[in-house]
C-alpha positions in Angstrom: 173.1 148.3 114.8 172.7 151.9 113.7 173.9 154.2 110.9 176.6 155.6 113.2 178.1 152.1 113.8 178.1 151.4 110.0 180.0 154.6 109.4 182.5 153.6 112.1 182.9 150.2 110.4 183.6 151.8 106.9 186.1 154.3 108.3 188.1 151.5 110.0 187.8 149.2 106.9 189.2 151.9 104.7 192.1 153.0 107.1 192.7 149.7 108.9 194.0 151.8 111.8 191.9 152.7 114.9 193.7 156.0 115.4 193.3 157.2 111.8 189.7 156.1 111.6 188.9 157.9 114.9 190.6 161.1 113.6 188.5 160.9 110.4 185.3 160.4 112.4 186.2 163.2 114.8 186.2 161.0 117.9 188.6 159.3 120.2 189.8 155.8 119.8 188.2 154.1 122.8 184.6 154.9 121.8 185.4 153.7 118.2 186.7 150.4 119.6 183.6 150.0 121.7 181.3 150.7 118.7 183.1 148.1 116.5 182.9 145.5 119.3 179.2 146.1 119.8 178.6 145.9 116.1 180.4 142.5 115.9 178.4 141.3 118.9 175.2 142.2 117.1 176.3 140.4 114.0 177.7 137.4 115.8 180.9 137.4 113.9 184.2 139.4 113.9 184.6 142.0 111.2 188.3 142.6 111.8 191.3 140.5 112.8 193.4 142.5 115.3 196.9 142.1 116.5 199.1 144.6 118.4 200.6 145.8 115.1 197.9 145.4 112.5 194.1 145.5 111.8 192.7 143.5 108.8 189.3 142.8 107.6 188.1 139.2 108.0 186.6 137.4 105.0 183.2 138.2 106.4 184.1 141.9 106.8 185.3 142.1 103.2 182.1 140.6 101.8 179.9 142.8 104.0 181.7 146.1 103.3 180.2 146.8 99.8 176.7 146.2 101.1 177.3 148.7 104.0 178.7 151.2 101.5 175.6 150.9 99.3 173.3 151.2 102.4 175.1 154.4 103.5 174.9 155.8 100.1 171.2 155.3 100.2 171.0 157.0 103.6 173.1 159.9 102.3 170.7 160.3 99.4 167.6 160.5 101.5 167.9 164.2 102.1 168.1 165.0 98.3 165.2 162.6 97.7 163.1 164.3 100.3 163.8 167.7 98.8 163.0 166.4 95.4 159.6 165.0 96.5 158.8 168.3 98.3 159.6 170.3 95.3 157.9 168.0 92.8 161.2 167.2 91.0 160.7 163.6 92.1 157.8 161.4 93.2 154.8 160.2 91.2 152.1 161.6 89.1 149.0 159.6 88.0 147.6 160.9 84.7 144.5 159.3 83.0 143.4 160.2 79.6 140.6 159.6 77.0 141.6 157.7 73.9 141.2 160.8 71.6 143.9 162.6 73.6 146.4 159.9 72.5 146.4 161.4 69.0 146.4 165.1 70.0 147.7 166.6 73.1 148.9 163.6 75.2 152.2 162.9 73.4 153.3 166.6 73.7 152.3 166.8 77.3 154.2 163.6 78.2 157.3 164.7 76.3 157.3 168.2 77.9 156.7 166.9 81.5 159.3 164.1 81.3 161.9 166.5 79.8 161.3 169.0 82.7 160.9 166.4 85.5 162.8 163.2 84.5 162.9 161.9 88.1 159.1 161.9 88.4 157.4 158.5 87.8 154.6 159.4 85.4 151.9 156.7 85.4 149.5 156.8 82.5 146.0 155.1 82.4 143.6 155.2 79.5 139.9 155.6 80.6 136.7 157.2 79.5 135.8 160.6 80.9 133.1 159.3 83.2 135.4 156.7 84.7 138.1 159.3 85.3 135.7 161.7 87.1 134.4 159.0 89.3 137.9 157.9 90.2 139.0 161.4 91.1 135.9 161.9 93.3 136.9 158.6 95.1 140.4 160.0 95.7 142.0 157.8 93.1 144.5 159.2 90.6 145.5 162.9 90.4 144.7 164.4 87.0 142.8 163.4 83.9 142.5 164.5 80.3 138.7 164.4 79.6 136.0 165.5 77.2 133.9 167.7 79.5 130.1 167.2 79.8 128.8 170.7 79.4 125.3 169.5 80.3 126.5 168.3 83.7 129.0 170.7 85.4 131.7 169.0 87.4 131.2 168.5 91.2 132.7 171.2 93.4 135.7 169.1 94.6 137.0 169.1 91.0 138.6 171.8 88.9 138.8 172.0 85.1 140.8 173.8 82.5 140.4 173.7 78.7 143.4 172.5 76.7 142.3 172.3 73.1 139.3 172.6 70.8 139.3 170.9 67.4 136.8 170.3 64.6 135.3 167.0 63.8 136.0 165.3 60.5 134.5 162.3 58.9 136.3 158.9 58.9 135.1 157.1 55.8 135.7 153.6 54.4 137.9 154.1 51.3 136.0 151.3 49.6 132.8 153.3 49.8 134.5 156.2 48.1 135.9 153.9 45.4 132.5 152.3 44.8 130.6 155.6 44.8 128.6 154.5 47.8 129.5 157.8 49.4 130.5 160.8 47.3 132.8 163.6 48.5 132.8 167.1 47.2 136.5 167.5 46.4 138.4 166.9 49.6 135.3 167.5 51.8 132.2 165.5 52.7 128.8 167.1 52.3 126.3 166.9 55.1 123.9 164.9 52.9 126.5 162.2 52.6 127.1 162.1 56.3 123.4 161.9 57.1 122.8 159.1 54.6 125.5 156.9 56.0 125.3 154.5 59.0 127.2 155.9 62.0 129.7 154.4 64.4 129.8 156.4 67.6 130.7 156.5 71.4 127.8 155.5 73.7 126.4 158.6 75.3 127.0 157.4 78.8 130.8 157.3 78.4 131.2 160.6 76.4 128.0 162.7 76.6 129.4 165.9 75.1 131.1 164.0 72.2 127.9 162.0 71.6 125.7 165.1 71.7 128.1 167.0 69.4 127.8 164.3 66.8 124.0 163.9 67.1 123.6 167.7 67.2 125.2 167.8 63.8 122.5 165.5 62.5 119.8 167.5 64.3 121.1 170.7 62.7 120.5 169.2 59.3 117.0 167.9 60.2 117.9 164.3 60.7 118.7 161.6 63.3 121.8 159.3 63.0 121.3 155.7 62.0 123.7 154.1 64.4 125.4 150.9 63.1 127.6 150.3 66.1 128.7 151.8 69.4 132.3 151.5 70.6 134.1 153.1 73.5 137.7 153.0 72.1 138.7 155.3 69.3 140.9 152.6 67.8 137.9 150.3 67.7 135.8 152.9 66.0 138.4 153.4 63.3 138.8 149.7 62.9 135.0 149.3 62.3 135.2 152.1 59.7 138.0 150.2 58.0 135.8 147.1 58.0 133.1 149.1 56.1 130.5 149.1 58.9 129.9 152.8 58.7 131.4 156.2 59.0 132.4 158.1 62.2 132.7 161.8 63.1 136.0 162.1 65.0 138.4 164.8 66.1 140.7 166.2 63.4 143.8 164.9 65.3 142.7 161.4 64.4 144.6 162.0 61.2 147.6 160.7 63.3 145.8 157.3 63.6 146.6 156.0 60.1 144.6 152.9 59.3 144.4 151.0 56.0 141.1 151.4 54.3 140.1 154.6 56.1 140.2 158.2 54.8 139.6 161.3 56.8 137.6 164.1 55.2 136.8 167.5 56.5 133.1 168.3 56.6 131.9 170.6 53.8 129.9 172.9 56.1 130.9 174.3 59.5 132.2 171.5 61.7 131.3 171.0 65.3 134.2 171.7 67.7 135.2 169.1 70.3 136.8 170.4 73.5 139.3 168.5 75.6 140.7 169.6 78.9 142.1 168.5 82.3 140.4 167.8 85.6 141.8 167.4 89.0 140.9 167.6 92.7 141.1 171.2 94.1 142.4 169.9 97.4 145.3 167.9 95.9 148.4 169.7 97.0 150.9 167.2 95.6 154.0 169.1 94.3 154.1 166.9 91.2 150.6 167.9 90.3 151.4 171.6 91.0 154.3 171.4 88.6 152.2 169.8 85.9 149.5 172.5 86.2 152.1 175.2 86.0 153.6 173.6 82.9 150.2 173.6 81.2 149.8 177.3 82.0 152.9 178.1 79.9 152.2 175.5 77.1 150.7 176.2 73.7 148.9 173.2 72.4 147.2 174.7 69.3 
């Protein structure tokens, strides 16, 4: 059984006339008859009931016909599918991201890419920056949204591009403000109030730059943080703030993560800036990745 035989079967099923089917297929009648007989032998059952005056589908032939049409439609679409994969208009793109990106650039990136390439299967995975970099070096995934570690440049196989830079703000338990346990200066939080409060922060191993940015703020004001709890998920950090375990210094985009019992306050003095960007393997030539990178070049995320 081959595709050619299947096309012969459909042509005869639609015309129920060997001469007309042969003409449609651009062939003579004898080879068509031989092809149908060979197909029936392969299947072990007749597809047509033939008499000198008529040709009719058997019950088996009628039931098999829609399946053959569906199979041929799939075969006919293979060329367009191949062209789509080669151009990056179809296929798959594996994108990982840090939890902070979920409240800043990730939604805009996903919306823009899916609008431009609706046939691409975009697979999203949340992971810390260190896990993403390790996975890319092992050949897993394609592109990641990370917080770069400026103290440890990326290995040569990887490329990086900055996307956004945003100030840190303080996430503070509302109950502390109400009780006067922490005092804001208008809509801002003074450095003294930050330093005096227990801190909830990422462990340094999972987000070195983020961790150093936070601890650097304390160092710049002659102090060391009093860490109440470490957490690797931004949602967990904000939940712990809501529970009154401490404050957290988080990206300004965390305003989008509304949580009962938490208030976001800008820092009174100059706030540290947190950078977020994308990382990918330089030798990855996947068309979907190329389209994603070109999209980023023309996007304005700030």
